[in-house]
C-alpha positions in Angstrom: 38.7 21.0 -195.3 41.1 18.5 -194.4 44.1 20.9 -194.7 42.4 23.4 -192.6 41.6 20.8 -189.7 45.4 19.5 -189.9 46.8 22.9 -189.6 44.2 23.8 -186.7 46.0 20.6 -184.9 49.4 21.7 -185.5 48.9 25.1 -183.9 47.2 23.6 -180.8 50.3 21.0 -180.5 52.4 24.1 -181.1 50.8 26.2 -178.3 50.8 23.2 -175.8 54.4 22.8 -176.5 55.0 26.4 -176.0 53.3 26.4 -172.5 55.1 23.0 -171.5 58.3 25.0 -172.2 57.6 28.1 -170.6 56.6 26.1 -167.3 59.9 23.9 -167.4 61.8 27.1 -167.7 59.6 28.7 -165.1 60.8 25.9 -162.4 62.7 22.8 -162.4 64.9 20.9 -159.8 68.7 20.8 -161.0 70.0 18.6 -158.0 68.7 15.8 -155.5 71.4 14.3 -153.4 71.5 12.0 -150.6 74.2 10.7 -148.7 75.0 7.0 -149.0 75.7 4.6 -147.8 75.4 5.7 -144.3 76.1 4.0 -140.9 73.3 3.2 -138.3 73.3 6.0 -135.4 74.9 8.5 -138.3 73.7 11.0 -140.8 74.3 13.7 -143.4 72.8 16.4 -145.4 70.0 16.1 -148.1 70.2 18.4 -151.0 67.4 19.6 -153.3 68.7 22.7 -155.7 66.0 24.1 -157.8 65.9 27.0 -160.3 62.8 29.2 -160.2 63.2 31.6 -163.1 61.5 34.4 -161.3 58.3 32.0 -160.1 57.2 32.5 -156.1 57.8 29.1 -154.7 54.8 27.9 -152.2 56.7 24.7 -150.7 59.5 22.3 -150.9 58.6 18.9 -149.1 60.8 15.9 -148.6 59.5 12.5 -148.4 60.7 9.0 -147.1 58.7 6.9 -149.2 55.2 7.8 -149.0 55.8 10.0 -145.9 56.3 13.7 -145.9 59.0 14.7 -142.9 60.2 17.9 -143.8 58.5 21.2 -145.5 60.1 24.5 -146.5 57.2 27.4 -146.6 58.8 30.5 -147.3 55.8 32.8 -146.7 54.7 31.2 -143.4 56.3 31.4 -140.0 58.4 29.3 -138.9 59.6 28.4 -142.5 60.8 25.0 -141.6 58.4 22.3 -140.3 59.0 18.6 -139.8 56.7 15.7 -139.2 57.1 12.4 -137.8 57.5 9.1 -139.9 56.5 5.7 -138.8 59.2 3.8 -137.0 61.3 7.3 -136.7 63.8 6.3 -138.9 65.9 9.6 -139.0 65.6 12.7 -137.2 65.8 16.4 -138.7 68.3 19.0 -137.5 66.0 21.8 -138.1 68.5 24.5 -136.8 70.8 23.6 -139.6 68.4 22.9 -142.5 66.9 25.8 -144.8 65.5 25.7 -148.3 66.1 22.0 -149.9 69.1 21.4 -147.7 68.3 19.2 -144.7 70.8 17.8 -141.9 69.7 14.5 -141.1 71.1 12.4 -138.0 70.4 9.2 -135.7 69.3 7.1 -138.9 68.0 3.6 -138.5 67.9 0.9 -141.3 64.3 2.0 -141.6 65.9 5.2 -143.4 67.0 2.9 -146.5 64.8 3.7 -149.3 63.8 6.4 -151.9 63.6 9.7 -150.9 61.6 12.5 -152.9 62.1 16.2 -153.1 59.3 18.1 -154.4 58.9 21.8 -155.2 55.5 23.7 -155.7 54.9 27.3 -157.2 52.6 30.1 -155.8 49.0 30.3 -157.3 47.6 30.5 -159.9 49.2 27.1 -161.4 50.9 25.3 -158.3 53.1 24.0 -160.7 55.1 21.1 -159.1 58.5 19.1 -159.9 59.8 16.6 -158.2 63.0 14.3 -158.3 64.1 11.4 -156.1 67.4 9.9 -155.0 68.2 6.5 -152.7 69.9 6.0 -149.6 71.5 3.0 -148.3 71.6 2.5 -144.3 74.3 0.0 -142.9 74.0 -1.5 -139.6 77.8 -2.2 -138.8 79.5 -4.9 -137.0 79.9 -4.7 -133.1 83.3 -6.7 -133.2 85.8 -7.8 -135.6 86.0 -11.3 -137.4 86.6 -14.5 -135.4 88.7 -17.2 -136.8 87.5 -20.7 -135.6 90.0 -23.7 -135.8 93.3 -21.8 -135.3 93.6 -22.6 -131.5 95.4 -26.5 -132.6 98.2 -27.7 -134.1 98.4 -29.7 -137.5 100.8 -32.4 -138.6 102.4 -31.8 -141.9 100.5 -32.6 -144.9 97.1 -32.4 -142.7 94.4 -30.5 -144.1 93.9 -27.2 -142.1 90.3 -26.2 -141.7 89.4 -23.0 -140.3 86.2 -20.7 -140.4 85.6 -17.0 -140.4 82.7 -15.2 -139.2 81.7 -11.5 -138.9 78.9 -11.2 -136.6 75.4 -9.2 -136.9 75.2 -6.5 -139.8 73.3 -5.3 -142.3 74.1 -6.2 -145.1 76.5 -9.2 -144.2 80.1 -8.3 -144.5 82.3 -9.1 -147.6 85.0 -11.5 -146.2 88.4 -12.7 -147.6 91.2 -14.9 -146.3 95.0 -14.3 -146.5 97.5 -17.0 -146.0 101.0 -15.6 -145.2 99.7 -12.1 -146.1 98.9 -13.7 -149.9 95.4 -13.9 -150.7 94.3 -17.5 -150.4 94.1 -19.9 -153.3 90.5 -19.7 -154.9 90.2 -23.3 -154.4 90.7 -23.6 -150.9 88.0 -21.3 -150.0 84.3 -22.6 -148.8 81.6 -20.0 -149.3 78.5 -20.2 -146.9 75.0 -18.5 -147.2 74.6 -15.7 -144.9 72.8 -16.7 -141.0 70.1 -14.4 -140.4 69.1 -13.7 -136.9 65.3 -13.6 -136.8 64.4 -11.3 -133.9 67.0 -8.6 -135.3 67.2 -9.1 -138.9 70.8 -9.1 -139.0 73.2 -11.3 -140.5 76.2 -13.1 -140.3 78.8 -13.6 -143.0 80.7 -16.8 -142.8 83.8 -18.0 -145.0 85.6 -21.6 -144.6 89.3 -22.0 -145.4 90.8 -25.4 -146.1 94.5 -26.0 -147.2 97.0 -28.7 -147.0 99.6 -27.7 -144.3 102.5 -28.1 -147.0 106.4 -27.6 -145.6 106.5 -24.6 -148.0 104.2 -22.5 -146.2 105.6 -22.9 -142.7 107.4 -19.8 -141.8 109.3 -20.1 -138.3 107.2 -23.8 -137.6 103.6 -21.6 -138.5 101.2 -20.6 -141.1 100.0 -16.8 -140.7 96.3 -16.8 -141.5 94.3 -13.4 -141.8 90.7 -13.1 -142.1 89.4 -9.6 -143.1 85.3 -7.8 -143.3 84.4 -5.1 -145.1 81.1 -3.4 -146.2 81.2 -0.7 -148.7 83.9 1.8 -147.6 82.5 2.3 -144.1 84.0 -0.3 -142.2 87.2 -2.6 -142.2 88.4 -5.0 -139.9 90.9 -8.1 -139.6 92.0 -10.9 -137.5 95.1 -13.0 -137.2 96.0 -16.2 -136.2 98.9 -18.6 -136.2 98.7 -22.0 -137.2 101.5 -24.0 -135.5 103.1 -27.3 -137.1 103.1 -30.2 -135.2 106.7 -31.6 -136.0 107.3 -34.9 -134.6 110.0 -34.9 -131.6 111.9 -37.8 -133.2 111.9 -36.5 -137.0 114.1 -33.5 -135.4 116.3 -35.9 -133.8 117.0 -38.1 -136.8 117.0 -35.1 -138.8 120.1 -33.8 -136.5 121.6 -37.5 -136.5 121.7 -37.7 -140.1 123.3 -33.8 -140.6 126.2 -34.8 -138.2 126.8 -38.3 -140.1 127.0 -36.4 -143.1 129.8 -34.2 -141.7 131.7 -36.8 -139.8 133.9 -38.4 -142.9 135.2 -34.7 -143.8 135.7 -33.8 -140.0 137.3 -37.0 -139.2 139.5 -37.0 -142.6 141.0 -33.8 -141.8 142.2 -34.8 -138.6 143.4 -38.5 -139.1 145.0 -39.2 -142.4 143.4 -42.0 -143.9 140.5 -42.2 -142.1 138.0 -41.3 -145.0 138.8 -44.4 -146.7 138.7 -46.3 -143.4 134.7 -44.9 -143.1 134.0 -45.8 -146.6 135.4 -49.3 -146.1 133.0 -50.0 -142.9 130.0 -48.3 -144.8 130.5 -51.2 -147.5 
């Protein structure tokens, strides 16, 4: 009795697996792709590719979150329909969209999230397959990064203190400092948390730089400092500034006199014989 019961269960399982295999082979999605990252105001093409294996397709739908915004029904006229989404996070170019390929444009930050493609077969089973992809939308800064503190001169060995900021973006920009075209020493950097605008939700990235103005850093009496800002591969900008060294006037005068004094014995001795010995005697 037990053996017959076990055999019956196995046969039922085989029948279910066989049916499931036929369904999967009949209709399945092979690719779901969305452009990412995308800048606010831009767009791209959503792609949903599928294999139907002879099954008739009832509809293909695109969702952003829980909201359907696009539907392709090959048996209806028109075949392509669009639906409004809360907040209008994107627009659909119906003339350039067909089947699972959908052209979207004028995206906003609200378009960041999970996109789902759903494909359904015709009756009687209405078999449905779905898959997802995630889009990241970026709001880029409206201007280049700013360097604060570069409008003043510093004394030799005094600490130079600068701040770089990249205003209003989402996500905040990634900042980096360069000194004389070389990456700044990590010990010179002062990280600050991004500052969020409560009205827009955009964030300002801030990075500090503090380093001693050593003579070896001077190139033509100044130090070159550059700040770069980047967001993914969509945005890259930089700002450069020269930090002049405030060299005391008397120091340059004394340096000139010292140089002249060091050259005096040689110069005089070449004209007046024995002058070098006289200079050494006077020095003592």
